[in-house]
C-alpha positions in Angstrom: 209.4 50.3 -5.1 205.9 50.1 -6.4 204.9 49.6 -10.0 201.4 50.1 -11.1 199.7 49.8 -14.5 198.8 53.3 -15.7 195.6 53.2 -17.6 195.2 57.0 -17.6 197.5 57.6 -20.6 197.9 56.2 -24.0 201.7 56.2 -23.7 203.0 52.7 -24.3 204.9 51.2 -21.4 208.7 51.3 -21.5 210.5 48.0 -22.3 211.8 47.8 -18.7 208.3 48.5 -17.3 206.8 45.8 -19.5 209.5 43.3 -18.3 208.7 44.2 -14.7 205.0 43.7 -15.3 205.5 40.3 -16.9 207.9 39.4 -14.2 205.4 40.4 -11.5 202.6 38.5 -13.2 204.7 35.4 -13.5 205.8 35.7 -9.8 202.2 36.0 -8.8 201.2 33.0 -10.9 204.1 30.9 -9.5 203.0 31.6 -5.9 199.4 30.9 -6.6 200.3 27.7 -8.3 202.9 26.4 -5.8 201.1 27.3 -2.6 198.0 25.3 -1.8 196.8 27.5 1.1 196.2 31.1 1.8 195.1 33.3 4.6 191.7 34.8 3.9 191.3 38.3 5.5 187.7 39.5 6.2 186.3 42.2 8.4 183.3 42.9 10.5 182.5 46.0 12.6 185.9 47.4 11.8 187.6 44.3 13.2 189.9 42.1 10.9 189.7 38.3 10.9 192.0 35.8 9.3 191.2 32.3 8.2 193.3 29.6 6.5 191.7 28.3 3.3 192.6 25.8 0.6 192.1 27.7 -2.7 192.4 27.5 -6.5 192.8 30.3 -9.0 191.6 30.6 -12.5 194.1 30.5 -15.4 193.8 34.2 -15.9 194.3 34.8 -12.2 191.2 37.0 -12.1 189.3 34.6 -9.8 190.1 32.7 -6.7 187.7 30.1 -5.3 187.4 28.3 -2.0 184.8 26.6 0.1 183.6 27.0 3.7 180.9 25.6 5.9 177.9 27.9 6.1 177.9 27.7 9.9 181.2 29.4 10.3 182.2 32.9 11.3 184.1 33.1 8.0 180.8 32.5 6.0 178.9 35.1 8.1 181.7 37.7 7.6 181.8 37.1 3.9 178.1 37.6 3.6 178.3 40.8 5.7 181.1 42.4 3.7 182.3 41.4 0.3 185.7 43.1 0.5 188.4 40.5 1.2 192.2 40.0 0.9 194.2 36.8 0.4 197.7 36.4 1.6 199.8 33.7 -0.1 203.4 33.3 0.7 206.5 31.1 0.3 207.8 31.1 3.9 207.5 27.3 4.1 210.0 26.9 1.3 212.6 29.4 2.7 212.3 29.3 6.5 216.0 30.1 7.1 216.3 33.1 4.8 213.6 35.9 5.2 215.0 37.7 2.2 214.0 34.8 0.0 210.4 34.8 1.1 207.9 36.1 -1.4 204.3 37.1 -0.6 201.3 38.1 -2.6 198.2 39.9 -1.3 195.2 39.6 -3.6 192.4 42.0 -2.9 188.9 41.6 -4.3 185.2 41.0 -3.9 183.7 37.8 -2.6 180.3 36.3 -3.3 178.6 33.0 -2.7 178.3 30.9 -5.9 174.8 29.5 -6.3 174.1 26.0 -7.6 174.3 25.5 -11.3 176.8 25.5 -14.1 178.9 28.3 -12.6 179.1 26.4 -9.3 180.0 23.2 -11.1 182.8 25.0 -13.0 184.4 26.6 -9.9 183.9 23.5 -7.7 185.7 21.5 -10.4 188.6 23.9 -10.4 188.9 23.7 -6.6 188.5 19.9 -6.3 191.0 19.3 -9.2 193.6 21.1 -7.1 192.4 19.6 -3.8 190.8 16.3 -4.5 190.5 15.4 -0.8 188.0 18.3 -0.5 185.5 17.0 -2.9 183.0 15.6 -0.3 183.3 18.9 1.7 182.8 21.1 -1.4 179.7 19.1 -2.5 178.1 19.0 0.9 174.9 20.9 1.4 176.4 22.4 4.5 179.2 24.1 2.5 179.2 27.1 0.3 181.5 27.8 -2.6 183.0 31.3 -2.6 184.2 33.1 -5.6 186.5 36.1 -5.3 186.9 38.5 -8.2 190.4 39.8 -7.8 190.9 43.5 -8.3 194.7 43.6 -7.9 197.7 41.8 -6.5 200.5 43.2 -4.4 203.7 41.2 -4.7 206.4 41.6 -2.1 210.0 40.2 -2.3 213.2 40.8 -0.5 211.1 41.9 2.5 210.4 45.4 1.1 210.1 45.5 -2.7 206.4 45.9 -3.5 204.9 45.7 -7.0 201.2 45.9 -7.9 199.7 43.9 -10.7 196.2 44.0 -12.1 195.0 40.8 -13.8 194.4 41.5 -17.5 196.5 44.7 -17.5 199.3 42.9 -19.5 197.0 41.8 -22.3 
C-alpha cells in the first residue's frame, strides 16, 4: 500500500487519509529522532555507494545534516552528484522480529554548506545531537553537508510502504 499526497486537486483529503498522513509523518519523525545513524546512499558513474553517517534532522524534517572529511570518497561523490538517499531503520531495536522493524528512506539533494551563519546553525544542530563530533565538525578538513529532503518512504511490516512529503500536512 502506498499513500501519496495529491497536490493535483483541490479535493480535501478524507479523514482516514489525513490520519494516515499524520501517522506516517509521526512515524518518520520517531525514527529520525530515535536512530542516531543512517546509511547515506550516493552514486557515481551509475554505481551506488553506501556510507554510515551520524545525522540530525531539522524540526520540520525538511533538512538532514551530517559532516564528512573532504578527503573521502563520500565527499567526492556528493560533489559529483547531488541526488542522495538516506536509510534509517529500527532493526537494532527489534532484531528478533522482522515484522516489527520499520525503515524510512529520505530522498533529496545534498550540498556543501559554506562557512557563515547557515553553517553555524546546521553545525549546532548536528553537534547538539552528537556532541562527541564537535571537533570533527569544526575541523577545516571536514565539510558540513545539508540535504534538502524531497520525500520520505516509510516501510513497516516488511511490505507496507507510505510516502510522505515534508510540509504536505500543513
